[in-house]
N, C-alpha and C positions, 0 to 999 in steps of 0.2 A: 504494500500500500504506500502511495506517495504521501510524503509529509507536506502539508500546505500551511503556510503562515497567513495571517490576516493582514490586509492592507486597508487603511482608513485614510481618506483625504478630507481635510477640513479647510474650507475656503470662505472668503468673506472680504470685505473692504478693510482699509486701514483702520485700526483701532476699533474693530467690530467685536472683539472679544474672542477671536479664534484661537489665539495662543493660550489664553486662560482656560477656555473650554477644553482644548487638547490636553493640557496639563491635568485638568480635573478628571479626564478619562482614565488617567494613570495614578490618581491620588492615593489609591489603596496599596501601592507597591513601591518598594525602593529599587526593584530590579529593572532599572531603566537606563538605557544609553541615550543621552540627549545629544543630538548632532546640531551644533551651532554653525550655520553656514556663512555668517556675516564676517566681513573684514572691517576692522576699525580703521576708518580713514580720517576721522576728525573728532572733535570733542562731542558733538551732538550724537554721533554714532556710538561713541564710548559710553555716554550717558544712557542711551537706549539699551545697550548690551548689559550694563550694570543693573538697570531696572529689571531686566529679564532674569539675570542671575539671582537677584534678591528675592524674586517672586516664585522661584521654583524650589522643589525639594532639594535640600543640600546633600542628600544621600545619593542622588543620581550621579552617574558617571557622565562626564562631558567630553565629547570629541569635537574639536574645532577643525572643520574641513569642509570642502565643497566638491572635490573631484575624486574619482575612483573610490567612492565610498563602499562599493561592493567588496573591494579588497581590504579596506581599512577596518570594516566591522568584523572581519574574521578574527581579529585580535581581541575581541570583546565577547563576553559570554552572556550578557544581559538578555532576557527574554523579550523585553519591550524596547522599541526604539522610537524616539520622537525626533523628527527632523523639522527644524524651524529655521529657515523657511525656504520653500521651493523657489519663490520669486527671487530671493537674494542669491540663491545658488545659481539660478538661471542667469542673473546679471553677472555674477562672477565668472561663469563659464563663457558668457558672451565676450567679456572684456579681458579674458586671460591672455589672449594674443591681441596685440595692438592692430586693429583693423579699422579702416575708414569706412564705416557702414554707409555713408552717403555715396560712396563709389562702388559698392558691392553689387554684383549682378544678383538676380533672383535665385539663380542656381547656387551661388556662393552662400546666400542667406539660408537657403534650404539645407545646405550642408551643415551650417552652424546649428540650425534647429534640430536636425537629425542626430547630431553628436550629443546635444543636450538631452534629447529624449532617450538616447542610448544609455547615458549615464544613469538615468532614473530606471530604465528597464533592467540594467545589470544589478542595481541595488535591490529592486523589488524581487527579481529572480532569486538573489542570494537569500533574502529574507524568507521567501516562500519555501525555498529548498531546505532551509534549516528549521522550519517550523516556528519562527519567531513572529512577532507582531510589530507592524510599522504604522505609525501615524505621521502623515505629512501635512504640514501647515503651508497654505499658499494664499496669495492675494488674488482676488477677482479683479482684474485690471481693465476689462473691456466694457464697463458700464457707463463710462463718461463720453465726452465728446471725442471725435477723432483728433489725435494730436496734430499739432501744426507742423512739426519737423519729422523728417524721414526716420531718423534714429529712434525717436519715441514710437512711431508707428511700427517699426520693425520689432522693437522690444515688446510692445503690446501684443503683436501677432504671435511672436515666438512664445511668450508667456501663456497666451491663450491656448495655443496648440499643445504646449507641455501640460497644462492643466487638463485639457480634454484627454490627452493620452494617459495621464496618471489616473484620472477618473475611470477610464475604460478598464484599467487593471485593478481597480480597487473594489473591495467587497462592500464597503460603506463609504458614503460621501455625505458630509454635512455642510450646509451653508449657514454661517453665523452672521447675524445682523442685529445691531443694538444689544449685543450680549446674549442674544437668544439663538440657540442652535435649532436648525430645521434639518431633519434627515431627508435627503433627496434621493438616496440610493441605498439599497440593502434592507 
């Protein structure tokens, strides 16, 4: 019999309560690997990271990384994995190499998108194959107006495609708005 892990995606707008909700899903256990995908680039980001650290269970193990997570999690034995956040991981992967997105062809943009989706597929496959559970937190970025500049439109499109892809591989999907979770899949 094949071992299958559970995948949950939690999406919502900025400050919608999605991180708090995701952490509450795991509040009854210390057996959590928390994957922090952000890179501290300025004081404001440092303050955000510190607020997240103070708000979560201090017994959880933290991995700060955003690439090749399928390999990195092999060094950890925690049953539950919480990745916060897909959108920041997507941003980091997009800008890992210095590319001028204004001059990229659609084919080149599609290659970047496929690489990012592959990073999530490999992580999800590893989690499923080891019988662990993964909660991914992401931002719903396509509910506003169409961005004025090309880079923002490319980011919005890639983030949207990545969210759709992860949702298709997830058992449960929640939309959080105003701090209220709504289960939309599972």
